[in-house]
N, C-alpha and C positions, 0 to 999 in steps of 0.2 A: 540645822536641826530642826525637828518638827515643831518643838515649841515656839522657837523664834519665827519660823514660818507661818504659823497659825495667827501669833500675835501680830505679826506685820500685816497680814491680808485682813485681819478685822479692823485695823485701824485705818489701813489705806482705804478699805470699803466703807469706812464710816459706820461699820457696825458696832465699834466701840471707841470711846474717848481715850482709854488707856488700857493696858492689858499688863498687868504685874507677873512676872514668871518666877515662881518660888523655886528655890533649889530642889535637887532630888529629894522625893518623899518614897517610902514604902506603902503600898497599898495592899491589903490584905482582904480576899474577898473569895467567894466561891463561884466558880464559872464551869458550866456543864458538868456538875458534880464533883468537880475537884477544888481543893484548896489551893488559892494561888497566892504568891507573895511577889509583886513586881515593883521595879523602880519607876517611878513615874515623875514628871514636873507638873505641878499645879498652876493653872493660870486663873487669875482673878480678873475679870472681865468687867470693865466699868461701862454701863451702857444703859439705855432706857428700857423699861420694862416692855414697852410696845415693840421692841426690836429682839426679844428673847426668842420668838420663833425663827426669825431670820439667822440669828445667831446660831441656833441649834441646827438648822439647814446647812450653813456653811461648816460646821464642825463635823456634820454627818458626812459631808462631801469631802473633805479634806483630811479627816482623822482615820487611820486604819482600824481602829477598834469596830467591830459589829455594833456594839451599844456603846456609844459614847456618853460620857458623863457630862450633862448641862444641868445645873441646879440654879435656882435664883433665890436671892434673899432681898426682901423688901427693904428700902432705906426709909426709916421713920424719920430721921432727921440728918443734918449734915451742915457742912459748910455751904451756904446758899451760892457763893461764888463758884465754888467747885461744882456743884450741881448745875448751875446753870452754863458752865463750861462744858461739862458732860453732854448736856442737851445742845448745845451748839455744835459740838464736834461730832454729834451722831445725827445732825440734821442735814439732810440732802437739799440742794438747791429746789428740786421739784417740790419739796414739802413746803418750801417758804415763799416760792415765786422768784422770778428774776430780779436780780439786784437787791434782794433781801437777805442780810447776813444771817 
């Protein structure tokens, strides 16, 4: 399924530490002058703000919609250990140097 494939690609590519897939939702919107009601799955992507442009490019490249939804919410506070984990899971070795976790 598309949602699982997107989630897996984001995590394997270290663009996200975790992707939570919410069950079927109904989205109501206007597209090309017509009212639409579509069944969709919502992905909550946990990543760093600096990676949002790369996440957006990934979604545009792998999602069939012409205009894929990617919105970002700033995290004002959170469990420090979790936020550190998100950072470590979305950091490429090239960003830290060889041998640095």
